[in-house]
C-alpha positions as CSV (number, residue, x, y, z in Angstrom):
1,M,-12.4,47.6,15.6
2,F,-13.2,45.5,19.2
3,K,-9.6,46.5,20.3
4,K,-10.5,49.9,20.6
5,I,-13.9,50.7,21.4
6,I,-12.8,48.0,24.7
7,S,-10.0,50.8,25.6
8,N,-11.8,53.5,25.7
9,L,-15.4,52.3,27.4
10,P,-14.4,53.4,31.1
11,F,-13.7,57.2,29.6
12,S,-16.4,57.6,27.3
13,P,-19.1,54.9,28.9
14,A,-21.6,56.1,25.9
15,L,-19.3,53.8,23.8
16,V,-21.6,50.8,25.3
17,G,-24.4,51.4,22.4
18,Q,-21.4,50.5,19.7
19,L,-20.5,47.4,22.0
20,A,-24.0,46.1,21.2
21,F,-23.8,47.0,17.3
22,Y,-20.6,45.2,17.4
23,A,-22.2,42.1,19.4
24,K,-25.0,42.1,16.8
25,R,-22.7,41.7,13.9
26,L,-20.1,39.0,15.6
27,R,-23.9,37.0,16.0
28,K,-24.5,37.5,12.0
29,E,-21.2,36.6,11.2
30,E,-20.9,33.6,14.3
31,M,-23.8,31.8,11.8
32,T,-22.0,33.1,8.2
33,R,-19.0,30.8,9.9
34,K,-21.0,28.2,11.5
35,L,-22.6,27.3,8.1
36,G,-19.6,27.2,6.2
37,L,-17.8,24.6,8.7
38,I,-21.2,22.5,8.3
39,F,-20.3,22.5,4.2
40,I,-16.4,22.1,4.6
41,V,-17.5,19.4,6.7
42,L,-19.7,17.6,4.3
43,A,-17.4,18.1,1.5
44,L,-14.7,16.8,3.0
45,I,-16.4,13.7,4.1
46,V,-17.6,13.5,0.4
47,Q,-14.1,13.6,-0.5
48,S,-13.1,10.8,2.2
49,L,-15.7,8.2,0.4
50,V,-13.8,9.0,-3.1
51,V,-10.5,8.4,-1.2
52,F,-11.7,5.3,0.9
53,Q,-13.8,4.1,-1.8
54,P,-13.2,5.3,-5.2
55,S,-16.3,5.2,-8.1
56,E,-16.3,3.1,-10.9
57,S,-16.7,5.3,-14.6
58,A,-20.5,4.2,-15.9
59,N,-18.7,3.9,-19.1
60,A,-15.0,1.9,-18.1
61,S,-15.3,-0.6,-20.7
62,S,-15.3,-0.5,-24.7
63,P,-16.8,-3.3,-27.0
64,S,-13.1,-2.7,-28.6
65,D,-11.6,-4.4,-24.9
66,M,-9.7,-6.9,-25.2
67,V,-10.4,-8.0,-21.4
68,S,-13.8,-5.6,-20.0
69,G,-13.0,-3.6,-17.4
70,G,-9.3,-4.1,-17.5
71,L,-7.1,-6.1,-15.6
72,G,-8.3,-4.3,-12.1
73,L,-6.6,-1.2,-9.5
74,G,-5.2,-1.6,-6.5
75,A,-5.1,-4.9,-4.8
76,N,-7.1,-6.2,-7.7
77,R,-4.6,-5.7,-10.2
78,S,-3.0,-8.5,-11.6
79,I,-2.0,-10.0,-15.2
80,N,-3.6,-13.1,-14.3
81,N,-7.1,-11.0,-15.2
82,F,-5.4,-11.3,-18.2
83,L,-4.3,-14.7,-18.2
84,S,-7.6,-16.2,-17.2
85,P,-9.3,-15.1,-20.6
86,Y,-6.5,-16.3,-22.6
87,D,-6.8,-19.7,-21.8
88,S,-10.6,-19.8,-22.3
89,N,-9.7,-18.3,-25.5
90,T,-12.2,-15.6,-24.4
91,K,-12.7,-13.1,-27.2
92,N,-10.4,-15.5,-29.4
93,L,-7.7,-13.6,-27.5
94,R,-5.4,-16.3,-27.1
95,D,-5.9,-16.8,-30.9
96,V,-5.0,-13.5,-31.8
97,M,-1.7,-12.9,-29.4
98,N,-1.1,-16.7,-31.5
99,Y,-1.2,-14.3,-34.4
100,V,0.8,-11.1,-33.2
101,G,3.1,-13.8,-32.3
102,I,3.4,-13.6,-28.5
103,T,3.9,-16.6,-26.1
104,R,1.4,-16.8,-22.7
105,S,5.6,-17.5,-21.0
106,E,6.2,-13.8,-22.9
107,I,2.8,-12.3,-21.3
108,A,3.1,-14.1,-17.6
109,S,6.9,-12.9,-17.3
110,A,5.5,-9.2,-17.9
111,Q,6.2,-6.4,-15.5
112,F,3.9,-3.6,-14.9
113,T,5.7,-0.2,-15.2
114,S,4.4,3.0,-17.0
115,W,5.0,3.9,-20.1
116,K,5.0,7.1,-22.7
117,V,2.4,6.7,-25.9
118,E,5.3,8.2,-28.5
119,D,4.7,6.1,-31.9
120,K,3.2,2.8,-30.4
121,L,0.5,0.8,-31.4
122,S,-3.3,-0.4,-29.7
123,W,-5.0,-3.0,-31.2
124,G,-8.4,-4.1,-30.8
125,F,-11.6,-5.6,-31.5
126,A,-13.6,-2.5,-32.8
127,P,-12.1,-0.2,-36.2
128,T,-11.8,3.4,-35.0
129,F,-9.9,5.2,-37.2
130,S,-9.7,5.5,-41.1
131,Y,-7.1,4.0,-43.4
132,A,-5.7,7.0,-44.0
133,Q,-5.0,7.5,-40.2
134,G,-2.4,4.7,-39.6
135,E,-5.3,1.7,-38.2
136,R,-5.4,-1.3,-39.8
137,Q,-7.3,-4.4,-40.5
138,Y,-6.1,-8.8,-39.6
139,T,-8.5,-11.6,-40.4
140,I,-7.9,-13.2,-37.1
141,T,-7.8,-17.5,-37.7
142,N,-7.5,-20.4,-35.3
143,S,-5.8,-23.5,-34.8
144,E,-8.1,-25.2,-37.3
145,K,-7.3,-21.7,-39.8
146,Q,-11.1,-21.3,-39.7
147,Q,-11.6,-17.4,-39.4
148,V,-13.1,-16.6,-35.9
149,T,-12.6,-12.2,-35.7
150,T,-11.3,-9.2,-36.7
151,I,-8.7,-7.1,-34.8
152,Y,-7.4,-3.7,-35.7
153,S,-3.9,-1.9,-34.7
154,R,-4.1,2.0,-35.0
155,P,-1.7,4.7,-33.6
156,L,-2.7,5.0,-30.1
157,S,-0.9,8.9,-30.6
158,L,-4.5,9.2,-32.4
159,R,-6.3,8.8,-28.9
160,M,-3.6,10.7,-26.7
161,D,-0.6,12.7,-26.6
162,K,2.6,11.0,-27.2
163,N,3.7,11.9,-24.1
164,T,1.6,10.3,-21.7
165,D,2.3,8.0,-19.8
166,I,0.7,5.0,-19.3
167,W,0.6,2.3,-17.3
168,G,0.6,-2.0,-18.3
169,W,2.5,-4.8,-18.6
170,V,5.5,-4.8,-20.4
171,G,7.2,-7.9,-21.8
172,H,9.4,-9.0,-24.2
173,S,8.8,-11.5,-28.2
174,D,11.0,-13.5,-29.1
175,K,9.0,-12.6,-32.5
176,I,7.9,-8.8,-32.1
177,G,9.6,-7.3,-29.6
178,W,9.0,-5.0,-27.1
179,F,5.1,-5.2,-26.2
180,S,2.6,-4.6,-23.3
181,I,-0.8,-5.2,-21.9
182,M,-2.5,-2.0,-20.8
183,Q,-3.9,-2.2,-17.6
184,S,-7.5,0.2,-17.9
185,C,-8.8,-1.9,-20.4
186,G,-6.7,-5.2,-21.6
187,N,-5.7,-4.3,-24.4
188,L,-2.4,-5.3,-26.1
189,V,0.3,-2.3,-27.7
190,T,3.3,-3.1,-29.7
191,E,5.7,-0.8,-31.6
192,I,5.1,-2.7,-35.0
193,T,2.8,-5.6,-36.3
194,P,3.7,-8.9,-37.5
195,P,4.9,-9.2,-41.0
196,P,1.7,-10.4,-43.5
197,P,2.2,-14.3,-44.4
198,P,4.1,-14.5,-48.0
199,P,2.2,-15.0,-51.7
200,A,1.4,-18.3,-52.8
201,K,3.6,-17.9,-56.0
202,C,1.7,-19.2,-59.1
203,I,2.0,-19.3,-62.3
204,V,1.9,-15.6,-63.3
205,N,1.3,-14.6,-67.2
206,S,1.5,-18.6,-68.5
207,E,5.3,-18.7,-66.7
208,L,5.5,-21.3,-64.4
209,L,7.2,-19.9,-60.7
210,A,5.7,-22.7,-58.3
211,S,3.2,-25.2,-57.9
212,D,0.8,-24.7,-55.3
213,E,-2.3,-26.5,-55.4
214,N,-4.3,-22.9,-53.7
215,C,-3.4,-21.5,-56.9
216,K,-6.2,-20.7,-59.3
217,P,-6.6,-18.9,-62.2
218,C,-8.5,-15.9,-62.3
219,P,-12.0,-15.4,-63.2
220,G,-13.1,-14.7,-66.8
221,N,-8.7,-14.4,-67.7
222,S,-6.6,-18.1,-67.6
223,T,-4.1,-15.5,-67.6
224,L,-3.6,-14.2,-64.8
225,W,-3.3,-16.4,-61.3
226,I,-4.5,-15.8,-58.2
227,D,-1.0,-13.9,-56.6
228,D,-0.9,-11.4,-59.3
229,L,-2.1,-8.1,-57.8
230,S,-4.1,-7.5,-61.2
231,C,-6.6,-10.6,-60.0
232,I,-7.3,-9.1,-56.9
233,P,-10.7,-8.2,-56.0
234,N,-9.7,-4.6,-54.6
235,I,-13.1,-3.4,-52.5
236,V,-13.3,0.4,-51.8
237,K,-15.4,1.7,-49.1
238,T,-16.8,5.1,-48.8
239,K,-19.2,6.9,-46.8
240,K,-20.4,10.4,-46.4
241,A,-23.2,12.3,-43.4
242,T,-25.4,14.4,-44.0
243,N,-27.6,16.5,-41.4
244,A,-30.9,17.3,-42.8
245,S,-32.0,19.6,-39.4
246,Q,-29.5,21.9,-40.6
247,G,-30.3,22.4,-44.5
248,F,-28.9,19.1,-45.8
249,V,-25.1,20.2,-45.4
250,D,-22.0,17.8,-44.2
251,A,-22.4,16.6,-41.1
252,S,-18.4,17.0,-39.8
253,S,-18.9,20.1,-40.5
254,T,-21.4,21.7,-38.7
255,T,-21.9,21.2,-34.9
256,A,-25.0,18.6,-34.1
257,K,-27.7,19.5,-31.5
258,A,-30.6,17.5,-30.1
259,N,-32.8,15.9,-32.1
260,D,-30.9,17.0,-35.1
261,R,-31.8,13.8,-38.3
262,I,-28.4,12.7,-40.0
263,S,-28.1,9.9,-42.8
264,Y,-25.2,8.1,-43.3
265,T,-24.7,6.9,-46.9
266,L,-22.0,4.0,-47.1
267,T,-20.8,2.9,-51.0
268,V,-18.7,-0.2,-51.6
269,E,-16.8,-1.0,-54.8
270,N,-15.4,-3.9,-56.5
271,T,-12.4,-2.1,-58.4
272,G,-11.0,-5.5,-59.0
273,L,-11.0,-7.8,-62.1
274,S,-12.8,-10.6,-60.2
275,P,-15.8,-10.8,-58.2
276,T,-15.7,-11.2,-54.3
277,S,-18.0,-11.3,-51.4
278,V,-18.1,-8.5,-49.5
279,K,-19.2,-8.6,-45.8
280,L,-20.8,-5.8,-44.7
281,E,-20.6,-4.1,-41.0
282,E,-20.4,-0.4,-39.9
283,H,-19.5,-0.1,-36.4
284,L,-22.1,2.3,-34.5
285,A,-21.4,1.8,-30.9
286,D,-18.9,5.4,-30.6
287,V,-22.3,7.8,-32.4
288,L,-25.2,5.7,-30.4
289,E,-23.9,7.4,-27.7
290,Y,-25.4,10.1,-28.3
291,S,-28.3,8.9,-31.1
292,T,-30.2,6.8,-31.5
293,L,-31.0,4.4,-35.0
294,I,-34.6,5.4,-36.4
295,D,-33.7,3.5,-39.6
296,N,-31.3,0.9,-40.0
297,G,-31.4,0.5,-44.4
298,G,-32.2,-3.3,-44.5
299,G,-29.6,-3.7,-41.7
300,A,-29.6,-5.7,-38.1
301,L,-28.0,-4.1,-35.0
302,E,-26.1,-5.6,-32.3
303,E,-27.2,-4.0,-29.7
304,K,-24.3,-4.8,-26.9
305,T,-22.0,-4.3,-29.5
306,G,-23.3,-1.3,-31.6
307,V,-22.9,-3.0,-34.8
308,L,-25.1,-2.6,-38.3
309,S,-25.0,-5.5,-40.5
310,W,-26.5,-6.7,-43.9
311,P,-25.8,-10.3,-45.4
312,N,-22.6,-10.9,-47.1
313,I,-23.5,-9.4,-51.0
314,T,-21.1,-10.4,-54.2
315,L,-19.3,-7.8,-56.1
316,E,-18.5,-8.2,-59.6
317,P,-15.3,-6.1,-61.4
318,N,-16.2,-2.7,-61.1
319,A,-20.0,-2.8,-59.7
320,K,-21.1,-1.0,-56.3
321,Q,-23.7,-0.3,-54.0
322,T,-24.8,1.5,-51.5
323,R,-27.6,1.3,-48.3
324,T,-28.5,4.3,-46.2
325,I,-28.7,4.1,-42.6
326,V,-30.1,7.7,-40.1
327,I,-29.7,8.7,-36.7
328,R,-31.4,11.4,-34.3
329,V,-29.1,13.2,-31.8
330,L,-30.2,12.5,-28.3
331,A,-32.8,14.8,-27.4
332,V,-31.3,15.3,-23.9
333,I,-27.2,15.1,-24.5
334,P,-26.2,13.5,-22.1
335,A,-23.1,14.7,-19.8
336,T,-21.3,11.3,-19.4
337,A,-17.5,11.3,-18.4
338,Q,-15.0,10.8,-21.2
339,G,-14.3,6.8,-21.0
340,T,-11.6,4.8,-19.4
341,S,-10.6,2.5,-21.5
342,N,-11.8,4.4,-24.8
343,E,-11.0,8.1,-24.9
344,T,-12.6,8.5,-27.3
345,S,-15.9,7.2,-25.5
346,Y,-18.6,10.3,-25.2
347,D,-15.4,12.3,-25.6
348,C,-18.7,14.9,-27.9
349,T,-17.7,13.8,-30.9
350,M,-19.6,10.9,-32.9
351,T,-17.4,9.2,-34.8
352,N,-17.6,6.4,-37.7
353,T,-15.4,4.4,-39.7
354,F,-16.4,3.3,-43.1
355,G,-13.5,3.6,-45.7
356,N,-12.9,6.7,-44.2
357,S,-13.5,8.0,-40.8
358,I,-16.3,11.1,-39.7
359,D,-16.6,13.1,-36.8
360,I,-19.5,14.9,-35.8
361,P,-19.2,17.4,-33.3
362,V,-21.9,17.1,-30.9
363,D,-23.3,20.3,-29.1
364,C,-22.7,18.6,-24.9
365,P,-24.0,20.2,-22.2
366,T,-21.8,22.9,-19.8
367,P,-20.4,19.8,-17.8
368,K,-18.8,18.8,-20.7
369,I,-17.0,21.5,-21.5
370,V,-15.7,22.2,-17.7
371,E,-14.5,18.3,-18.2
372,K,-12.6,19.5,-21.0
373,L,-11.3,22.4,-19.4
374,S,-10.4,20.5,-16.6
375,S,-8.0,18.2,-18.3
376,E,-5.3,21.4,-18.9
377,L,-4.8,21.9,-15.4
378,P,-2.9,20.7,-13.2
379,K,-3.6,16.7,-11.9
380,T,-4.5,16.3,-8.2
381,G,-4.9,13.1,-6.8
382,P,-7.6,12.1,-3.6
383,T,-5.0,12.8,-1.4
384,E,-3.6,16.7,-2.1
385,N,-7.9,17.5,-2.1
386,M,-8.0,15.8,1.5
387,I,-5.1,17.8,2.6
388,F,-6.5,20.9,0.6
389,M,-9.5,20.6,2.2
390,G,-7.8,19.9,6.0
391,I,-6.5,23.6,5.3
392,I,-9.6,25.3,4.4
393,L,-10.9,23.2,7.2
394,S,-8.3,24.7,10.3
395,T,-8.7,28.0,8.6
396,I,-12.7,28.1,9.0
397,T,-12.8,26.5,12.3
398,Y,-10.5,28.8,13.1
399,F,-12.3,31.9,12.8
400,Y,-15.4,30.7,14.0
401,A,-14.1,29.8,17.1
402,R,-12.1,33.6,17.5
403,T,-15.5,35.1,16.9
404,R,-17.4,32.7,19.7
405,Q,-14.5,33.9,21.6
406,V,-14.9,37.6,20.8
407,K,-18.5,36.9,21.2
408,K,-18.5,36.0,25.1
409,E,-15.6,38.4,25.9
410,I,-18.1,41.4,24.7
411,R,-20.9,39.5,26.5
412,L,-18.4,39.5,30.3
413,I,-18.2,43.5,28.7
414,R,-21.2,44.3,28.7
415,K,-22.2,42.9,32.4
416,D,-19.5,44.2,33.8
417,T,-20.4,47.8,32.8
418,S,-24.1,47.3,34.3
419,T,-22.9,46.8,37.4
420,G,-20.7,49.2,36.9
421,T,-17.4,47.6,37.7
422,I,-16.1,49.6,34.2
């Protein structure tokens, strides 16, 4: 249009009016492109801050982590971030590794690399899944045979796809074979679990198999001894959840909304032939990300770990007890990003295990829906984003400069027209 007006201007001076109209339109375009250029520059500044000073996740640590916050990023990444708590036995880390059968020298010689999830097992301090899903519980003792902590192993594929690449330190143990220490959380990953200790050989059904000072008869039945399976107490844990705000329906079959009240009923039963002491604990860390506990059922909540516990109880054979707790979903459901070290954290699902696992979907806000969709898009890093933003900046800068140039040319042409040189 600009070239057409200029080429015909000497033959038709009346086109000066159209030139004035074109000049006004250019002024508007210049303002629009200037604003676009300013916003692109601001976006580029924000993106550069992410590159040179990356932000930390609001939930970069989980109660299940063996090393809170992981083993470091960039220049701070080091296996020494695992060996230091190992040496001080923080969280009984050394006792755990001794149980599994991995020595300090084997940890120190591990090499940093990546590996795929496949069928590997992840170890952590907090239960997340059920026995049926493959999670196993282990009681850890120290060098004096005192019980110090409990640890859990579960298939890592329950949290992420089997083809996902994970970064960590990979080593080899003489006892357990391949192992890795995850960079993001310091959790142990193995391909197998250590074999259980062999049972004591005692008198079974009045037949002497071997002598053992720890052998004791079953209470109420002198012909059964402690290594007879029918003598061992068998504790069965079950759990159900009901959404009272939505008509007392099964909570796992509906989406929990803001302010919904959900009750959990926990049941423990001894189906064995001897009485036993039972430790009652309910791990609510994942549930409390989207709710608050309004009825603890007589238990005590540890705020830091999210563990609700009751005094130990003794269950006689065929006896059972129940506990009921109530939570209320938050009035404003948070849009906190999904966990770095624990992918089940802030994943719009309240997951809870007590014998069986219960997953209750949560009605999360729009940003969480975008987060879920973006995970399916091609993954780009800060470098790719900077290149993309640079291309957009160059394009907008060109058009802005072009608009200013044409505007200046129009001003000169109008001047020449008014002086009669055209």
